[in-house]
Residue, then its C-alpha position, 0 to 999 in steps of 0.5 A: m931685236f935685229e933690224l932687217s934691211a929693206r931687201e930682207r923685208m921683201s919676202f912675200v911673193s903673190g900668186f894666183s893660188g895665194v901667198t908663199v913666204q920665203i924664209p932663208g934656212k941659214i945665214g951665211i956670214c963671211m969673216r976672217r976667223k982670226a979677226l973675230s973675237r968670242d964676243g963677236r961670235r956671240s953677237i953674230m949668233k944672237m943676230t942670226d937667232d933674232f933674224e929667224d925669230m923675225a922670219d917666224q913672225l913674218a910667217q905668222e903675219a902671212g896668214a898662219m894665224s887665221p882660224p880654220p873654217e867652221i860650220v855655224p847655224g845661219v838664217n832659219g837654221l840653215e848651216y853655213v861655213l864661216m871663213n876668215h883670212e886675218e891677214s887680208k881682213q877677208s871673210a866669207r859665208v858659204y851655205k851648205f845648201g847650194a854650196t852658195v857663197q852668200s857673202w864675201t867681205q874685204n875690210k868689212r865691205e860687202v862685195f856680193f848682193t843678197s836680195k831682201e827677197a832671198v828665201f832660206n828654206g832649203k828648197k828654193a835657190i838662195r838669191a845671193g852671192i854665187p849660186i852654182c848653175f850645174p849641170q845646166f845653165g838656164p832653160y837649155g836642157d831637160l832639168p829645171s832652169h839652172g840645174f840642181a846644184r843650187i837647190t841641193e844640200w852639199e856635203v862639207s868634206t874639207l875645212e882647213v888652213l893651208e901651209d901658205g896661210s890660205v883658208y880653204t873649204e871643200l863641199k861635194i855632191s855626186n850621183e849618189t847624193e839623195s835627190d830625185l833630180i840628181k838620180s834622173w839626170s845621172g842615170d848610169k853616169k858616175w860622177e862627183a862634183v867638188y866645189a872649193v872655196t879659198l880665201n888668201a891674200s890674192g882674194l876669193e877663189t872658187a873652183l868647180r871640179v867635176t870628175n867622171n867615174g863612169a864609162e861614158p863621157i859626161e856633158f854639161t853646161a855651168a855658170l858661177h852666177n855672181y851677184i855683184n853688189c853695186s851702188n847703182v847699176e847705171k853707175v857700173r861699167v864692165f870692161g873686157l867684153d867689147n870686140s866680141k859676140y854675144m847671144d841676146r837672150l831677150d831677142g831669141d838668142k840671136e848672135k850680136d856684136e859688141p863693138d869697141d867701147m873705146g875704153s869706156g866699158v859696157a854699160v847697163t842702161e836697160e834690161t840686159d841678158r847676154i851670153y858673151t862667148n870666147i871672152e878673155n880670161e879677165v873681166v873688170v867691173f868698175d862701180s863709179g858710185k863706190l869707186h870699187v874696181l873688181t877684177i874677175r880672172k877665170t880659167p879658159t875652161l869657162p870661156d863665156t861670160t854672162l851679163w844680166n840685170p832685169f832693170g825693173s822689168d815686171g816681176c823682177d827683184s825689188g833690189w835690181k838697182n843694186f846688183v849686176c850679174v857677171e858670170a863665168a860660164v861654159i854655155s855656148t859649147p858644153a863641157v865634155v868630161a871623158p871617163g876617168e878625167t876631171w874638168t875644173g872651172a875656176q874664178l879669182f876675185g880681186l878687189d881694189i878699193 
């Protein structure tokens, strides 16, 4: 086998949307013709063929061998989409009910929290992973808290492995989805929401796209309600929230200041329920117990970040010590989608172990 040089092995380019492979189409060999024997020409042709074989092998290692997502039965018969990205050793489970990304593992380490009290009955929101709050966050509107997306059965519309090796799933709902809550909120609105989940060498990406197919603007609030698994919430620090303002939901939504944390991060030492506004596009969650560094990058269309943990308050989840919710959101100023337009809010998780 023809051995590649160190420079030729540098063929991977990482980006937000995944990994692409740079494969040269032809090899240029500059030699004087009269100095090249027949055996020499055959040798160079063999070297070229071997290089192309190596390039094909690199393309396969870049994720082309990942199996396509598949729908399988889950807890109590609820179906979920199983996704595996072989190259990066990632796996995800996306329940059709609520389009809930219930699990994401990297090297068999679970990143998300699933409550022991989670109910998988197709009626109540699944307390795990990433419930979708849409078209209303919390109690700020006429719908039940956090809207209808997390308690609706979504239709799986796409299951595939993309050309760059990314493993990709799409689920959707619309104003035509059978749901009394959806019908009452929609009225004359015509819309479609698509939730795209992608596994690639960069990590896990989730994106909510809302398209307005009607004649009037559509307004909503939304959040990707990330339940992050942790060793102990008191060992967690969240970076990227200091020098900002937040709404304290435990104090009548009063606006307060988060001071400069001097590089130590924001700690959760008591019951916390905050909506940070106008946060930069990257937040980092550090768990000193697990020595995990989880980076959450988000699009500017999700300008808010929530921080929540009940910290043992009355009636809270018994597993409160083992999760912290850090959510990419649009709450303080609702999103508005004009007729014929599409709004997209996305986040990308990257885990350093």
